[in-house]
VMD Tcl script that draws the C-alpha trace (Angstrom):
set ca {
  {83.78 47.36 -68.90}
  {80.23 46.79 -68.47}
  {77.52 48.17 -65.97}
  {77.12 44.84 -64.77}
  {80.74 44.40 -63.91}
  {80.97 47.72 -62.07}
  {78.06 46.44 -59.84}
  {79.71 43.22 -59.22}
  {82.95 44.56 -58.10}
  {81.18 47.51 -56.03}
  {79.30 44.58 -54.26}
  {82.16 42.58 -53.94}
  {84.05 45.97 -52.31}
  {81.15 46.41 -49.92}
  {80.97 42.86 -48.76}
  {84.79 42.49 -48.50}
  {84.64 45.83 -46.10}
  {81.96 44.43 -43.97}
  {83.71 40.73 -43.41}
  {87.13 42.95 -42.63}
  {85.14 45.19 -39.95}
  {83.57 41.71 -38.78}
  {87.20 39.89 -38.31}
  {88.75 43.00 -36.91}
  {86.10 42.87 -33.89}
  {86.64 38.97 -33.77}
  {90.17 39.70 -33.21}
  {89.36 42.28 -30.26}
  {87.99 39.35 -28.41}
  {90.93 37.45 -28.83}
  {92.83 40.37 -27.40}
  {90.34 40.59 -24.50}
  {90.97 37.09 -23.60}
  {94.65 37.77 -23.73}
  {94.33 40.69 -21.50}
  {92.50 38.89 -19.03}
  {94.99 35.67 -18.94}
  {97.87 38.50 -18.33}
  {96.29 40.74 -15.63}
  {93.75 38.59 -14.05}
  {95.97 37.83 -11.07}
  {96.25 42.06 -10.52}
  {93.05 41.50 -7.20}
  {92.71 45.10 -5.92}
  {92.71 45.78 -2.37}
  {91.47 48.43 -0.13}
  {94.23 51.29 0.48}
  {93.12 50.85 4.21}
  {90.00 50.98 6.05}
  {87.54 53.76 7.21}
  {87.82 53.88 11.25}
  {84.69 55.99 11.32}
  {82.05 54.62 8.58}
  {81.27 57.42 5.90}
  {77.25 58.18 5.22}
  {75.97 56.26 2.31}
  {72.87 56.90 0.40}
  {71.44 54.24 -1.84}
  {69.22 55.32 -4.54}
  {66.56 53.14 -5.76}
  {65.36 54.30 -9.07}
  {62.03 52.57 -10.29}
  {59.34 53.27 -12.53}
  {56.24 50.85 -12.89}
  {58.03 48.25 -10.91}
  {54.83 47.05 -8.90}
  {56.44 43.22 -8.70}
  {59.64 44.43 -7.28}
  {59.32 47.70 -5.78}
  {58.50 46.28 -2.02}
  {61.51 43.64 -2.36}
  {64.15 45.98 -3.19}
  {63.01 48.19 -0.30}
  {63.16 45.81 2.22}
  {66.09 43.99 1.10}
  {68.03 47.23 0.86}
  {67.15 47.69 4.85}
  {68.71 44.38 5.75}
  {72.05 45.81 4.34}
  {74.57 45.21 7.45}
  {75.74 48.64 7.97}
  {75.16 51.24 10.59}
  {71.43 52.84 10.42}
  {72.80 56.19 11.05}
  {75.05 56.35 8.83}
  {72.84 54.63 6.12}
  {70.24 56.87 4.15}
  {67.57 55.33 1.33}
  {66.17 57.04 -1.23}
  {63.26 55.50 -3.39}
  {63.05 57.61 -6.68}
  {59.70 56.86 -8.11}
  {58.45 58.00 -11.08}
  {55.87 55.54 -11.74}
  {52.48 56.12 -13.31}
  {50.39 53.04 -11.98}
  {50.31 51.58 -8.35}
  {53.82 50.98 -7.78}
  {53.82 54.31 -6.24}
  {51.12 53.11 -3.55}
  {53.24 49.88 -2.93}
  {56.57 52.00 -2.39}
  {55.10 54.73 -0.53}
  {53.48 52.05 2.13}
  {56.83 49.87 2.25}
  {58.71 53.28 2.82}
  {56.51 54.52 5.51}
  {56.77 50.80 7.29}
  {60.41 51.04 6.93}
  {60.61 54.42 8.71}
  {58.22 53.00 11.42}
  {60.94 50.42 12.00}
  {63.69 53.08 12.49}
  {65.33 53.14 8.76}
  {66.00 56.54 7.03}
  {63.97 56.15 4.08}
  {63.00 58.81 1.66}
  {60.29 58.65 -0.98}
  {60.71 60.96 -3.84}
  {58.09 60.78 -6.65}
  {58.32 62.75 -9.42}
  {55.07 63.44 -12.13}
  {57.01 64.34 -15.02}
  {59.98 61.91 -15.33}
  {62.01 64.28 -16.95}
  {65.41 62.90 -17.62}
  {64.36 59.43 -17.12}
  {66.63 57.39 -14.98}
  {69.36 60.27 -14.90}
  {67.01 62.85 -14.17}
  {65.41 60.67 -10.66}
  {68.89 60.33 -9.62}
  {70.11 63.75 -10.04}
  {66.79 65.11 -8.28}
  {67.75 62.76 -5.45}
  {71.14 64.14 -4.98}
  {69.39 67.30 -3.96}
  {68.27 65.94 -0.57}
  {71.03 63.10 -0.36}
  {73.25 63.16 2.79}
  {75.66 60.65 1.94}
  {79.06 61.09 0.68}
  {79.31 58.14 -1.42}
  {75.70 56.94 -3.56}
  {74.77 53.44 -4.11}
  {72.75 52.42 -6.87}
  {70.09 49.57 -7.33}
  {67.94 48.84 -10.21}
  {64.09 47.29 -8.62}
  {64.96 44.31 -9.77}
  {68.21 43.50 -8.18}
  {68.58 41.87 -4.52}
  {71.81 43.39 -2.60}
  {73.93 41.11 -0.56}
  {73.90 41.94 3.03}
  {77.66 42.58 3.09}
  {77.69 44.70 0.13}
  {78.74 47.73 1.82}
  {81.04 46.66 4.35}
  {82.81 45.09 1.45}
  {83.15 47.84 -1.19}
  {83.05 50.81 1.05}
  {86.74 50.45 2.04}
  {88.14 50.82 -1.45}
  {87.33 54.23 -1.59}
  {89.94 54.78 0.84}
  {91.85 55.74 -1.81}
  {91.06 59.27 -2.66}
  {91.32 58.56 -6.67}
  {88.60 55.85 -6.57}
  {85.37 57.07 -7.79}
  {83.29 53.89 -8.34}
  {83.45 50.46 -7.05}
  {81.28 47.98 -9.36}
  {80.11 44.55 -8.52}
  {79.13 41.49 -10.65}
  {75.68 40.98 -11.49}
  {74.36 37.50 -10.83}
  {71.12 36.23 -12.20}
  {68.18 35.19 -10.31}
  {66.61 33.38 -13.17}
  {69.30 32.05 -15.11}
  {67.82 28.34 -15.47}
  {64.38 29.46 -16.45}
  {64.49 29.32 -20.33}
  {66.90 28.75 -22.71}
  {66.53 32.53 -23.46}
  {67.54 33.42 -19.90}
  {70.57 30.96 -19.95}
  {72.01 32.43 -23.13}
  {71.43 35.93 -21.75}
  {73.47 34.86 -18.39}
  {76.25 33.74 -20.65}
  {76.20 36.97 -22.75}
  {76.52 39.10 -19.89}
  {79.03 36.57 -18.10}
  {81.25 37.66 -20.66}
  {81.17 40.94 -20.10}
  {81.68 41.00 -16.38}
  {84.02 38.22 -16.16}
  {86.22 39.27 -19.40}
  {85.75 42.70 -20.50}
  {85.68 44.10 -16.99}
  {88.33 42.51 -16.00}
  {90.58 42.98 -18.71}
  {90.25 46.68 -19.16}
  {90.13 47.60 -15.27}
  {93.08 45.44 -14.40}
  {95.09 46.38 -17.68}
  {94.59 50.35 -17.17}
  {91.96 50.86 -19.76}
  {88.70 52.56 -19.42}
  {85.64 50.42 -18.15}
  {82.11 51.31 -17.70}
  {79.85 51.59 -14.53}
  {76.67 49.46 -15.33}
  {73.90 51.49 -13.79}
  {73.18 49.33 -10.72}
  {75.32 47.27 -8.02}
  {77.85 49.76 -7.45}
  {78.85 52.92 -5.68}
  {79.75 56.13 -6.69}
  {81.80 58.98 -4.95}
  {79.48 61.70 -4.74}
  {82.43 64.37 -5.27}
  {83.18 62.72 -8.50}
  {79.83 62.98 -10.05}
  {79.85 66.69 -9.65}
  {83.41 66.75 -11.00}
  {82.58 64.97 -13.82}
  {79.44 67.19 -14.44}
  {76.73 65.15 -13.24}
  {74.19 62.60 -14.60}
  {72.99 63.89 -17.95}
  {70.19 62.33 -19.94}
  {71.29 63.14 -23.68}
  {72.01 59.48 -24.14}
  {70.26 56.61 -23.11}
  {72.98 55.27 -21.64}
  {73.61 57.50 -18.62}
  {76.05 55.12 -16.88}
  {78.51 54.90 -19.66}
  {78.44 58.32 -20.44}
  {79.18 59.39 -16.91}
  {81.88 56.36 -16.44}
  {83.79 57.90 -19.61}
  {83.52 61.47 -18.59}
  {84.88 60.59 -15.06}
  {87.91 58.79 -16.19}
  {88.54 61.36 -18.62}
  {88.85 63.48 -15.45}
  {91.35 60.66 -14.16}
  {89.18 59.00 -11.56}
  {90.02 55.28 -10.90}
  {87.21 52.42 -11.40}
  {87.25 49.34 -9.47}
  {85.65 46.18 -10.55}
  {85.27 43.56 -8.19}
  {84.12 40.21 -9.90}
  {83.88 37.99 -6.68}
  {81.12 40.12 -5.16}
  {77.95 39.85 -6.92}
  {74.64 41.66 -6.98}
  {71.85 39.20 -8.29}
  {69.15 40.54 -10.28}
  {66.60 39.32 -12.79}
  {67.03 38.67 -16.52}
  {64.25 39.45 -18.84}
  {62.29 36.45 -19.42}
  {60.30 37.51 -22.46}
  {61.98 38.38 -26.00}
  {59.85 42.10 -25.97}
  {62.00 43.22 -22.63}
  {65.11 41.44 -23.86}
  {64.84 43.39 -27.03}
  {63.85 46.60 -25.48}
  {66.81 46.31 -23.11}
  {68.98 45.53 -26.24}
  {67.50 48.32 -28.04}
  {68.37 50.82 -25.56}
  {72.00 49.52 -24.84}
  {72.90 49.73 -28.42}
  {71.31 53.16 -29.07}
  {72.78 54.52 -25.83}
  {75.73 53.09 -26.80}
  {75.92 54.86 -30.06}
  {74.95 57.95 -28.90}
  {77.78 57.97 -26.21}
  {80.43 57.16 -29.06}
  {79.32 60.17 -31.05}
  {79.10 62.48 -28.07}
  {82.71 60.95 -26.20}
  {84.53 59.17 -28.72}
  {86.11 62.39 -30.42}
  {87.24 63.53 -26.95}
  {88.81 60.48 -25.94}
  {90.71 60.26 -29.18}
  {92.07 63.80 -29.07}
  {92.91 63.50 -25.16}
  {96.39 62.84 -23.80}
  {95.04 59.48 -22.74}
  {97.77 56.59 -23.54}
  {97.50 54.92 -26.91}
  {96.14 51.91 -25.11}
  {93.52 53.44 -23.56}
  {92.24 54.90 -26.82}
  {91.92 51.72 -28.98}
  {90.14 50.02 -26.32}
  {88.25 53.04 -25.67}
  {87.41 52.67 -29.49}
  {86.47 48.99 -29.63}
  {84.49 49.61 -26.50}
  {82.46 52.56 -28.03}
  {82.20 51.10 -31.40}
  {81.55 47.70 -30.48}
  {77.69 48.39 -31.22}
  {78.11 48.77 -34.85}
  {78.72 45.19 -35.43}
  {75.08 44.62 -35.33}
  {74.70 46.96 -38.47}
  {77.37 45.15 -40.14}
  {75.88 41.63 -39.34}
  {72.61 42.83 -40.80}
  {74.52 43.85 -44.16}
  {76.35 40.57 -44.57}
  {72.75 38.79 -44.14}
  {71.03 40.93 -46.22}
  {73.42 40.32 -49.00}
  {73.95 36.70 -48.36}
  {72.00 35.17 -51.56}
  {73.42 38.14 -54.10}
  {76.85 37.07 -52.52}
  {76.30 33.02 -53.27}
  {74.50 34.05 -56.37}
  {77.51 36.05 -57.92}
  {79.91 33.51 -56.45}
  {81.61 35.94 -54.74}
  {81.79 33.97 -51.37}
  {84.96 32.01 -50.94}
  {83.39 28.67 -50.43}
  {81.75 29.52 -54.03}
  {84.87 30.59 -56.04}
  {87.14 27.98 -55.01}
  {90.34 29.82 -55.42}
  {93.42 29.32 -52.73}
  {92.86 32.89 -51.49}
  {89.11 32.66 -51.08}
  {89.50 29.98 -48.93}
  {92.30 31.54 -46.72}
  {90.13 34.52 -46.50}
  {87.12 32.34 -45.52}
  {88.84 30.42 -43.36}
  {90.18 33.33 -41.38}
  {86.63 35.48 -41.15}
  {85.05 31.81 -39.72}
  {88.30 31.83 -37.07}
  {88.32 35.54 -36.19}
  {84.36 36.10 -36.37}
  {83.12 32.87 -35.16}
  {85.49 31.00 -32.93}
  {86.86 34.00 -31.41}
  {82.88 34.34 -29.83}
  {83.62 30.56 -28.72}
  {86.88 31.28 -26.84}
  {85.44 34.69 -25.18}
  {82.20 33.13 -23.78}
  {84.52 29.62 -22.97}
  {86.96 31.52 -21.16}
  {84.31 33.29 -19.10}
  {82.67 30.56 -17.76}
  {85.76 28.97 -17.24}
  {86.76 32.16 -15.13}
  {83.41 32.06 -13.13}
  {82.29 28.63 -13.12}
  {85.27 26.50 -13.37}
  {83.53 24.72 -16.35}
  {84.67 26.31 -19.95}
  {82.94 23.56 -21.75}
  {79.19 25.01 -20.50}
  {78.50 27.44 -23.41}
  {79.54 24.97 -26.01}
  {75.95 23.68 -26.14}
  {74.29 27.21 -25.83}
  {76.38 28.69 -28.75}
  {73.83 28.03 -31.27}
  {71.22 29.62 -29.33}
  {73.26 32.58 -28.67}
  {74.19 32.80 -32.36}
  {70.63 32.68 -33.32}
  {69.72 35.65 -30.74}
  {72.62 37.61 -31.87}
  {71.68 37.41 -35.79}
  {67.95 37.59 -35.05}
  {68.52 40.81 -32.99}
  {70.29 42.53 -35.55}
  {67.40 44.19 -37.13}
  {66.05 45.86 -34.05}
  {69.75 46.98 -33.13}
  {70.40 48.51 -36.73}
  {67.35 50.41 -36.24}
  {68.97 51.69 -32.83}
  {72.03 52.52 -34.34}
  {70.59 54.45 -37.35}
  {68.21 56.38 -34.70}
  {71.33 57.43 -32.85}
  {73.32 58.49 -35.82}
  {70.34 60.63 -37.18}
  {69.83 62.22 -33.50}
  {66.51 60.56 -33.15}
  {65.39 61.19 -29.53}
  {63.32 58.29 -28.08}
  {62.30 57.62 -24.36}
  {63.92 55.37 -21.70}
  {61.91 52.20 -22.51}
  {62.05 50.37 -19.14}
  {63.11 46.37 -18.87}
  {59.85 44.96 -17.32}
  {60.70 43.02 -14.03}
  {58.38 40.62 -12.59}
  {59.99 39.25 -9.41}
  {61.40 36.02 -10.70}
  {63.91 33.69 -8.75}
  {63.06 35.15 -5.53}
  {59.94 32.77 -3.78}
  {59.09 35.57 -1.41}
  {57.77 37.86 -4.08}
  {57.46 35.68 -7.07}
  {55.93 37.53 -9.97}
  {54.11 36.38 -13.14}
  {54.02 37.18 -16.42}
  {50.74 38.75 -17.38}
  {50.42 38.71 -21.42}
  {46.73 40.08 -21.50}
  {47.61 43.44 -19.98}
  {50.49 44.33 -22.06}
  {49.82 47.46 -23.73}
  {49.38 46.56 -27.74}
  {50.96 48.81 -30.27}
  {51.94 48.14 -34.17}
  {55.22 47.18 -34.07}
  {56.71 46.31 -37.98}
  {60.14 44.72 -36.42}
  {58.91 41.44 -36.14}
  {57.21 41.18 -39.45}
  {60.63 42.25 -41.00}
  {62.35 39.45 -38.65}
  {60.25 36.99 -39.86}
  {60.43 37.62 -43.58}
  {64.36 37.69 -43.22}
  {63.76 34.16 -41.63}
  {61.78 33.44 -44.94}
  {64.81 34.87 -46.87}
  {67.29 32.54 -45.09}
  {65.14 29.69 -45.67}
  {65.46 30.91 -49.64}
  {69.27 30.90 -49.22}
  {69.37 27.51 -47.19}
  {67.34 25.87 -50.33}
  {70.20 27.35 -52.71}
  {72.63 25.68 -50.47}
  {71.17 22.63 -50.48}
  {71.38 22.17 -54.52}
  {74.97 23.77 -54.85}
  {77.17 21.08 -53.13}
  {79.86 23.85 -53.01}
  {78.06 25.96 -50.93}
  {76.96 22.78 -48.28}
  {79.58 24.25 -45.43}
  {77.11 27.22 -45.20}
  {74.02 25.06 -44.36}
  {74.15 24.78 -40.70}
  {74.91 28.74 -40.53}
  {72.06 29.56 -42.54}
  {69.72 27.30 -40.39}
  {70.95 28.67 -37.23}
  {70.28 32.21 -38.93}
  {66.69 31.24 -40.15}
  {65.94 30.05 -36.42}
  {67.16 32.99 -35.07}
  {64.71 35.35 -37.25}
  {61.93 33.11 -37.02}
  {62.71 32.72 -32.98}
  {62.80 36.54 -32.18}
  {59.83 37.52 -34.50}
  {57.36 34.60 -33.10}
  {58.37 35.49 -29.45}
  {58.28 39.32 -29.98}
  {54.66 38.67 -31.33}
  {54.29 36.22 -28.34}
  {52.89 33.43 -30.71}
  {55.59 31.28 -29.30}
  {56.37 31.56 -25.70}
  {59.96 32.22 -24.45}
  {59.60 31.25 -20.93}
  {57.18 29.54 -18.69}
  {54.13 31.60 -17.10}
  {54.49 32.46 -13.55}
  {51.71 31.97 -10.54}
  {50.68 35.78 -9.37}
  {52.78 37.30 -6.76}
  {51.51 36.69 -2.89}
  {50.97 40.23 -2.33}
  {48.77 40.99 -5.49}
  {45.14 39.18 -6.74}
  {45.69 36.34 -9.19}
  {44.12 37.14 -12.31}
  {40.54 35.42 -12.75}
  {40.56 32.77 -15.69}
  {38.20 32.70 -18.13}
}
mol new
graphics top color blue
foreach p $ca { graphics top sphere $p radius 0.5 }
foreach p [lrange $ca 0 end-1] q [lrange $ca 1 end] { graphics top cylinder $p $q radius 0.2 }
display resetview
């Protein structure tokens, strides 16, 4: 056998393994939808009601949140809960005028009779996890609610959630995220559908079927003793919420997820913010998998919990396999090892299986989530091409995140910029001019991948047998170009906003 034949066999083996992995994760989406259908009617109810409401501390971690700092403090003070039982901690690590805005707002709320504690750190050690751990030193609440700065808690949030803690085994009550700026652009609409799938299908199916779920870092409440019992907040991963969630559940604590109760928040309106958020979630998820998955698999947990935990913690690796498949697209077509090229019955069957498991599973998943939340399962269909394009376009950045996690490269907790969108009382604006510029090679690589996809598309146009791949290659090319150009801000991802009412507008040249 010649060297060329060995190379072709090796290539086909690697490519097939990637296809199989993608298929398996696609099959898992079907499993989640099935679990949702089977268990979604098992709605939790409080074991009882507190006759004397417990003291609750609400932590508001923030870092350079000048557009939303005042809003989140004021909205938190509007919670319908006895003032003497409510402590609010503003955990500020900011290095800009957010500190002044937050401090002034806290002083104003204190004069109105609210228990608002302003805690400022200069070192930002441990990032968000470090700020929350530091806040616990002076927290007087038995329960700790957490809201990121871009959230707007509903006034009845505590009254609708606190009584679930009458069950002494419950450590977390998590609400569903709603999206203040869902309708702003195609980017925010696509993000909203992505997150709706996570909350409506993943969380419900896992939580109500007795599997592990995760706290989402905000929009929920922890039992303080459970935080301590699980080892406290740690900052050795970028997803401190996922880390603590698994450690607590390994200790036997129970989670409650309430999809009918929402906590409105802002979606990243720009590609740079969205990409940074996805990078942090992907890298943190990979770090958590390295740290926690061995403990889960070696534990005495039921097999169903271990299997779901495996898919949950390793789900982020889909990005690296997606990138591998896209990068090998042209050699695969050239060697005629793609099923549509070879024309054999077996290859066609494999091709259809991959399409059904990897592509149609996403369609079923997101249609099911919108059917559950909005009663309109058809809604995602018109956005699926854009969602597919985004998923492919982000695979390079997310692959970098996974590799950094695997090789132990440390990085800072990069906040997602917030602009106060979706709330007329504190409307923000997107200031492109003041953003710090730094050299970033990822958009260039993404643009070159778009050119590469156009080359594959050109090949397929002149190869009749490969015509079925043309729509997908066109979507992939668009995805890479869109992510690249919006990252470089050469193409706007959303409309600009007027200046907030409490800040001066920027002078126009």
